[in-house]
N, C-alpha and C positions, 0 to 999 in steps of 0.2 A: 504493500500500500504506500509506504514511504517512497519507494522507488518510483512508483507510478505518479505520485504527487509531484515529485521532482521533475519527471518528464513532462507533465502537463505544464508546469511553470516554464520549462525550457521551450515548449511549443509556443506558448503565448508570447514569450520574449522573441523567439525567432520570427514569428508572424509580424510582430511590431517592427522589428528591424528591417525585414524584407519589404514591407509596405513603405517605410521611409526611404529605403534605397531605390525602390521603383519610382517613387515620387520625384526624388532628386535626379534620377536618370531619365525622366520623362517617358517611362515605360520600357526602355531598352534593357535587355537582359545581358549584363556583363558577366564575366566568369565568377565574380564574387556572389552575384545573385543566384547563379546556377548552383554554386556550392551550398548556399542557404536553402535552395529548393531541395537538394538532395537530403540535407539534414531534416527538413520538415517532412518529406515523404517517409523517411525512416521512422520518425516519431509517430506519424499518423498510422503507419503499419503496425507499430508496437502497441498503440493506444486504441486501435479501432474497436476492440472488444471490451475495453475498459470504459471508454468515454461514450461509445456509441456514435452512430452516424449523425444524429441531430446535433449533439454538442460539438462534434468535430466541424460540421458545416458552419456552425455559429462562430467558432474560433477562427476558422480559415477565411470566411467571407468570400470576397471575389477572387482571392488568390487561388481557390480551387480551380477556377476557369482560366485565369491569366497564366498560371504556371502548369496547368494540366495535372494537378495533384489528384491522385486516384483515391476515392473513398467509396467503399461498398460497391454497389452494382449499378449506379446511375451511368447512363450512356450519353456521351457528347454526340450531338448530331451535326450533320453538314448538309447544307442546302446548295443546290446548283444555282447558276446564274439565272436571273429572271427572264421570263418570256411573256410577251404582252398578249392578252386576250386569247389564251389557249382554250382548246376544247369548244370553240364556238361561242364562248361567253362574250356578249356584246352589251355595252352600256352607253349607246350612242344616239338613242332616240329620245327626244325630250319627254315624250309621254311615258317612256318605259324606264327612265333613269331611277336608280336606287342609290341611297346614301349609306346603307348597311346591308349585309347579306348573311345568310347562314346556309350550310349544306345539310340536307336531310333527305332521307328516302321517303318522300311524301306519298308516292304512289305504290310503295311496297313491292317494287320489281327488282330489288337487290342492288341498285346503284344509287349514288347520291345525286339528288336534284338540287336546285338552287332557289331560294326564296329571298326577295329583297324588299326593303321598306323605303318608302318615298321620303323626300325632303318636305314637299308641300302637298296639301290636299284640300280641295274646296268642293263640296257637293254642288254648289251653284255654278261652278265654272267648268264643269266637266266637258261641255260642248264648245266653249268659247275661248278659253285661255290655255294655250299649250303648256305653260309653266305649271299650272295648277291642275292640268287635266289627267295627270298620272294617277293610277290607283294607289291605295294605301299599301297594297302588297302586290308584287309581281312574282310570277312563277316561271322558271326556266326548266323545262323537263329535260332530263338526261335520257336520250333515246339510244345511247351507246350501250356499253357494257360496264361491269364493275372495274374492269382493267383498262378500258379505253373509252373515256367519257366523250360525249358529244351533246352539247346543249342546244335545244331548239330556241327560237326567238321568244322573248318575254311575252307573257299573256297575263292579264289581270285576274286575280282570284278573289277580289274584295269589292267589286263595284256594286254588287247587289245585296250587300249586308245591311241589316237594320241597325240604325244608330239610336233611334228613339227621339231624334230631333229633326226639324225640317231642314236645317242647314248645319253643316259641320265644317270647320276650318282647322287644319293642322298646320302649324308653323314652328319656328324655333330653330332653324338652321340645320340641326342634325337629328336623325332618328336612329334607333337601333332595333334589331329584331332577334328573337330567340325562338327557334322551332323545337319545342320539347313536349313530352307527354306529361303536362302539368297535372292532369286529373286521373292519371293511371288507368285509362281505359284502352290502352293499346294502340292509339293513333297519335299523331303529332298535332299539337295546337300551336297557335301563334301568339306571341307576346311582344308588343312593340312599344317603345318609348318615344315620346315626342316632347319637344321643348315647350310648346304652347298648344292649348286646345281652346277653341271658341265654338260653342254650340248654341243654336238659337231655336226656340220654339219647341219645347217638349209637349207632351200630351196636355199639360196644364197651361201652356203658353209661356213657360219660364225659360230663361236663358241660363247658360252655365259657362264658366271659363276657369281655367286652371293652368298653372305651369307644371312642367315635368310630369306628364300623365303617363300611366301605363295602360295600354289598350290590350284587352284579352279577347281574342277571337277563337272561340272553341271550335274544334273539329267535330262536327256532329255526324260525319260520315263514317267511313271505315278505314282501316289501314291501307287499303288499295284504292278506294274511291273517296277522297276527302271532300268535305262539304263545309263551307264557312258561311254562316247565315246571320249572326248577330254579334254585337259588341258589348262588353262590360268594361267600364272605365274604373281604373284603380281597384282591381279585384283582390280578394284574399287578405284584406287588411293592409294593403300596400299603399303608402302615401309618400312618393319620392320627394315631393316638394317640401315636406316637413323634415327632411334629413339634413341636419347641420352638425358640424363638429362642435362639441361642447366648448364654450368659451371663445370660439372664433369670432372676430369682429365682423367678418364678411365672408359669405360663401356664394359663389356664382350659382345662379339659378339654371343656367344652361349646361350643356356638356355632361349630362348624367347618364351613365351607362350601367347596365346590370347584366349579370351572367347567372343563369340557373344551373347549379351543379350540386351533386351530393358530396360536399366537401368533408362531411364527417362520416360518410359511409354508413348511414343508418337507414338507407332505403328510400328516402324521399329527397326532393330537390330543395336546397337552400338557395339564398341569394348572396352573391358577392357583388358589390357595387362601388362606383367611384364618384367622388365629388371634387370640384375645384375650389381651392381655398386660397385666400390672400394671407400670406404669412410674412413674418419679418424676423430677421436675425442680424446679429451684430456683424457677422462675417459677410453676408450677402445682401443686406438691406431688405427692401420690400420686393417680393416676387410671388408668382403663382405656382402652386404645386397641387398634386393629386393626393387625396387620402382615400384609402380603401376600407370599406365597412362590410359588415356581415349581418344578415337577417336570418335567424334560424327558423326553419319550418317546424313549428311545434304541433302541426296537424299530422296528417298522414299523406302517403303517396296518392291516395284517391281524393282526399279533401284537405288541401293545404291551408295553412294559416301561418302568417309570418309575424314574428316578433319585431319590436322596435330595433332600429339599427344600432349596432355596437361597433366601436372603433378600437384600434390598437389590440386586436386579437391575433392569435396565430403568428406572433412575431411581426405583424404588419404595423410596426410603430414608426418606421421611417417614412418621410415624405417622398413621393415620387416626383421628380422635377417636371414641370410643364403641364400642359392641358392633356388629359386623357381623351383619345379619340376612339378607343375600343378597349374591351376587357374580355379576356377569354381564360377559362380554366381548362387545362389540357395536360396530360402526362407527357410532356415534350421529351423528357429524358428517359422515359420508358422504365421507371423504377417502381411503378405500382401505385403512385399517388399523384394528385393533381397539382401541377404547377400553375403559375399565373403568367400571362403575356398581355401587356398593354402596348398601345402605340401612343407615344407622347409627343405633342407639338411643342417645340422648345428651341431656344437659341443655345447652341453649345459649340464645343470645339470641333465637332464633326460635321455640322451643317448650320447654315444661317436660317433660322426660323423655318425649320422643316420638321418632319416627324420621324421618330426613331423607335424601333422595336425595343421593348424593355422587358427582359426576362427575369422573373422572380422564382427561384427554385424552391420547392417544398422539400425541406430536409427532414421532415417528420415522416409520417406514414399515412395510410389511407384513412385511419380513424382520428388521428391527432395531427393536424397540419402544423407545420412550423416553417415559416418562410424566411429565407435569408436575404441578405442585401442584393438588390437587383443588379443585373449586368446589361449594358447597352449593346444591342445588335450582335449577339453571339452567333456562332454557327454559320456565318456568312449571310444571315438574314439582312435584307437591304433596308436602308432608310430612304425616305423620299428625297427628291432633288429640289434645289432652289427653295422657293417658298411654298411648295406643295405640301399637302398633308395626306397621309395614308391611314386607313384602318386595316387590321390584319386578322385573318381567320385561318383555321387549319382544318384539313380533312384528308383522309386517306383516299384521295381521288383515283389513284391507280391500283388500289386494292393489293398493295405489296407489304402491308403490315406496319407502316409508319405514317406519320402525319406530314403532309405536304403543306406549303404555305401559300396563301393568296393575299395580296395587298391591293386594296382598291384606292385609286387616286381620287381624292375628294375635291379636285380642282373645281368641278362644276358646282359643288356646294358653296364654295367660297365666292365664286365669280358669276354664278347663275349661267354657266356655260352649258352647252347642249351635248357634251360627251364626256366620258370618263373612262380611263383604262383600268383593267384588272391585270396585275402582274402575278405570274405563277412561278414559284420556286419548288422544284421537285426535291424531296428529301432523298438524298443519294446515299445515306448511311443508315439503313435499318439496323445494322449490327455494329455500328461504330465506323470510324474512318477507314477508307480503303487505301491501302498503300500499294503503289505500283512501282515496279522496277524497270520495265521496258518503256522508255519514253521516246523511242525512235519514230513512232507514227502519230504522236499527239503533240498539240501545240499549247504552250502556256498562255492562258488568257488573263490571269489575275493573280496577284499575291496579296493575301490579307493577313492581319495579325490575329492574336487569340481572341480579340473582341469583334472580329469580322470587318475591321477597317482596312481599306485598301492602302498599301504602303509601298514605298520605293526602296526602303532600307533592306539590305540583304544580310547584314551581319549582326550578331549579338542579340538576337531575339528569336522567339519561336514564331515561325511563319507557316502558312498553309499555301502551297502552290496548287492552283486550280487549273485543270486542263480542259481542252475543248471537248473531250469525250466524257466529261463529268467526274473524272477521277481526281483524287486529292492526295497530295504528299505533304506530310508534316516534316519541317526541316528546322535545324538550328545550325548556323554557320558561325564559327568563332573567328573574330577578326584577327 
């Protein structure tokens, strides 16, 4: 016990020293840092069954990814270069544009279809104004196969639903969509968030308006023949507009995203959500950041009921810099628990006012989540370019056992443009990085560092050489 305690102190000290060295070296790995890495890996191997994966992840933080330190069974992933509008996905018709999307087998034929939620909607303008003429939800059927997707043009699946009002207007810049079986009846329902709702003339002649609404469209059909007929506003005790961080002087009303997932593995769907908060610190002054909250489902899988939002749970005490544009829970490292992926709109060293993928690993387990410090754009996941913004979703679109990445360009949301691109990055490492020895017939296309940033440096740091055939080589060249 005394020996292990001493080793734990040594590990803490080595991590602190290594982080200081990395900071002073601006991320470059000189021989001294490599020696420190070797010592850290040795201590991690010796302490793995004493401290456990959760505590080790907490101690190491982002060093686990930056230095590729192995802990337990989590698997680093690698994504190929992006391809635009693959599989027939089109988002170029004003009436069919969507600002968020989800992949789901809506028709029960064994492959993933796509559903998208609109930016604007006005029941009184459906025939007159192209900008507002789009449906609340569009559906792109996949008429390919589970291994080779092919999406048909978008069709509306929400034009004939009953709202309970004579006129309904949805606004607020961004929307989000979750396609999940929220009522446990074996088919997929739709849950959509919008920044603003204005509804006029209910059965008693009353009007209604609210920010940050959740719209529930139940699937009253079957798993193979879906049917969407009516809307419930803010169901299951959910009131997104009432969620604020305790003691915060100001919280943005817009940009609120939620994700339905069984984060505690108890058989029903809980909520993880994000809000944007104005914060202040002595080091950084005033700035905007994202806070992540949790709403437990205290009901059942068939009859959900959500508790009030709780912050600072599961290790999610750190602020995520920037405005969140999406939030997904996914087992990205394939270790059996759900990690978090957001897309943050931010000014940083890597891009000027663009959005970046932000990965927050779950170092706990399926029943007891514990999230560690986030990492920007790991695994070659792309950030948006210039001032553009992306949201990011994942799906095993090619049915090869891993999650592929899709990033939607939100340029039309910002500038009311009439087209938007969807970028696809295939996950090329279902079992870890591929190492190739014969490079005679392939061409080097890109070199990235451990955080997925493209670099020109070739010495004294861990680099990933990406070739045109999708293969990846991990290299370290000593100067």
